[in-house]
N, C-alpha and C positions, 0 to 999 in steps of 0.2 A: 618763228616764221615757218617751221615745218608743218604746223597745223593751219597755216593760212592767215591772211589779214583779218578775217572775221574773228578768229580766236584771239589774235593779238589785240584787236580793238576791245574785245570783252575784258581782257586783262588790264588794259589801260583804263577803261571805264571803272573797273573795280578799284584800282589804285586811286583814281580821282575821287570816287565816292567816299573813300576812307580819309581823304585829305592828305594822302601821301604825296610827297614832292610838291606840295603847295608852294607857290612862289618861284618854282623852277621852270625854266623854259623847256626842259626835257620832256615832260609829260605832254604838253600840247603839241610839241614837235613830233613826237612819236604818234600821237593821235592823228595829226595831220597826214603823216606818212601812210598810216593804215587806211585812212579814208581815201587818200589818193589811189592807193592800190585797189580799193574797192570801186573806183570810178565815181566816187561821191565828191566831185571837185569843188562844189560850192561849200560843202561842209568842211572839206579839207582846208580851203582857204580861210574859213572862219576859225578853224583850230590853229592855223599857223600864224595868224596875226597876233594873238596874245603871246605866242612863243617868241615872235620877233620882238615884241615890246619888252619881254622879260630878259632877253638874252643880252649879256654884257660883253661877250667876246666878239670882236669885229669880224673875225673869219667865219664864225658860226652864224653871225647875223647876215653876212653876205650870202651864205648858202640858203638860209631861210628866206631871205628876200628873193633870191632867184626862184625858189620853189613857189612863192606867192605870185611872182610875176608870170611864171609859166601857167598858173591856174587862172590868171585873169583873162 
């Protein structure tokens, strides 16, 4: 985060392009957070929905759901 959400998003996109963390909710969740911080709310919601679907932890799902709801 010291370099800003743009740089964070670039790192996330690089990980995704290599297939790293495929099947994990963490990558789309972080992507959604970076997009939210950039004010790209529609894109953020689109990133958070797969994170929500992949997440198996009830507490984390609740946090993700709240973020999705806030962007709706």
